[in-house]
C-alpha positions as CSV (number, residue, x, y, z in Angstrom):
1,M,153.4,-121.6,169.0
2,V,151.4,-118.9,166.3
3,P,148.4,-121.0,165.5
4,P,146.5,-121.5,168.9
5,G,147.5,-117.7,169.8
6,V,145.7,-116.8,166.8
7,W,142.9,-119.0,167.1
8,A,142.5,-117.5,170.9
9,I,143.1,-113.8,170.1
10,H,139.8,-115.1,167.0
11,F,137.6,-116.5,170.1
12,L,138.3,-113.3,172.3
13,A,137.8,-111.2,169.9
14,S,134.7,-112.9,168.5
15,Y,133.1,-112.8,171.8
16,L,133.9,-109.5,173.2
17,T,132.3,-108.3,169.2
18,I,129.4,-110.1,170.1
19,A,129.1,-109.3,174.0
20,I,129.5,-105.4,173.5
21,W,127.1,-105.3,170.5
22,C,124.4,-106.9,172.4
23,A,125.3,-105.1,175.5
24,K,125.1,-101.6,173.9
25,F,124.5,-101.3,170.4
26,A,121.8,-104.0,169.7
27,D,117.9,-102.6,168.5
28,E,114.7,-104.2,170.2
29,T,115.2,-107.1,167.8
30,G,118.2,-108.0,169.2
31,N,119.8,-108.1,165.2
32,A,123.0,-109.4,165.2
33,S,123.7,-109.4,161.4
34,P,126.9,-106.6,162.0
35,V,128.5,-108.9,164.2
36,R,128.1,-111.7,162.0
37,I,129.8,-110.4,159.1
38,A,132.4,-109.2,161.9
39,I,132.9,-112.5,162.8
40,A,133.4,-113.8,159.5
41,G,136.1,-110.6,158.6
42,Y,137.5,-112.3,161.4
43,T,137.4,-116.3,160.6
44,I,139.3,-115.3,157.3
45,L,141.9,-113.3,159.0
46,A,142.5,-116.2,161.4
47,L,142.7,-119.2,159.0
48,A,144.8,-117.0,156.5
49,I,147.2,-116.6,158.8
50,I,146.9,-120.7,160.7
51,V,147.4,-122.1,156.8
52,V,150.5,-119.7,155.7
53,V,151.9,-120.8,159.2
54,G,150.6,-124.8,158.6
55,T,152.0,-124.7,155.3
56,I,155.6,-123.4,156.5
57,G,155.6,-126.3,159.4
58,Y,154.4,-129.2,156.3
59,R,157.6,-128.0,154.6
60,K,160.1,-127.9,157.1
61,H,159.0,-131.3,158.4
62,R,158.7,-132.7,154.6
63,K,162.3,-131.3,154.4
64,G,164.5,-134.1,153.9
65,G,164.8,-137.2,156.4
66,V,161.5,-139.5,156.8
67,P,160.2,-139.7,160.6
68,P,160.3,-140.5,163.6
69,H,162.6,-137.2,164.3
70,D,164.4,-138.5,166.7
71,K,168.0,-137.7,166.5
72,N,169.5,-135.3,168.0
73,T,171.0,-133.7,165.3
74,A,169.8,-130.1,164.1
75,G,167.9,-131.3,161.0
76,D,165.8,-133.5,163.2
77,H,165.1,-130.7,165.5
78,I,163.5,-128.6,162.5
79,R,161.6,-131.1,161.3
80,F,159.9,-132.1,164.0
81,T,158.9,-128.4,165.1
82,G,157.7,-128.6,161.4
83,Q,155.7,-131.5,162.3
84,A,154.4,-130.0,165.7
85,T,153.8,-126.7,164.2
86,F,151.5,-128.3,161.2
87,L,149.8,-130.7,163.5
88,L,149.1,-127.5,165.5
89,S,147.6,-125.7,162.9
90,L,145.2,-128.5,161.8
91,L,144.2,-128.4,165.2
92,S,143.7,-124.4,165.5
93,G,142.0,-124.5,162.1
94,V,139.3,-126.5,163.3
95,A,138.9,-124.8,166.6
96,T,138.9,-121.5,165.2
97,I,135.7,-122.7,162.8
98,F,134.1,-124.5,165.3
99,T,134.1,-120.6,167.1
100,A,132.9,-119.2,164.4
101,L,129.9,-121.8,164.1
102,V,128.4,-120.3,166.6
103,V,127.4,-116.9,164.8
104,V,125.8,-119.3,162.0
105,F,123.5,-121.2,164.7
106,I,122.9,-118.1,167.0
107,R,121.0,-115.6,164.8
108,S,120.2,-112.8,167.6
109,C,121.3,-111.6,170.6
110,D,118.2,-112.9,172.1
């Protein structure tokens, strides 16, 4: 599914960016402001993708029929997949926000 993959890429990009910045480019004060701005951009992009995919999943889930989607029909398969996509989008959105919160609390490389 797309949302957990987006979260994983966001996680890796965020932590690699801060690690490389602090190891190679930070000055004596350990200022991490440029990295914080980059991670904010990563977070906005990741959340936008997750919201779009979650919206598509929600629309597929709500398209006809009521839960549970447990019959062996093509429509129920699509609705179940939409529900799973929507729920994974919610979980991935929360995980992305928690990943981004690290730079809110840690302001320097020290």
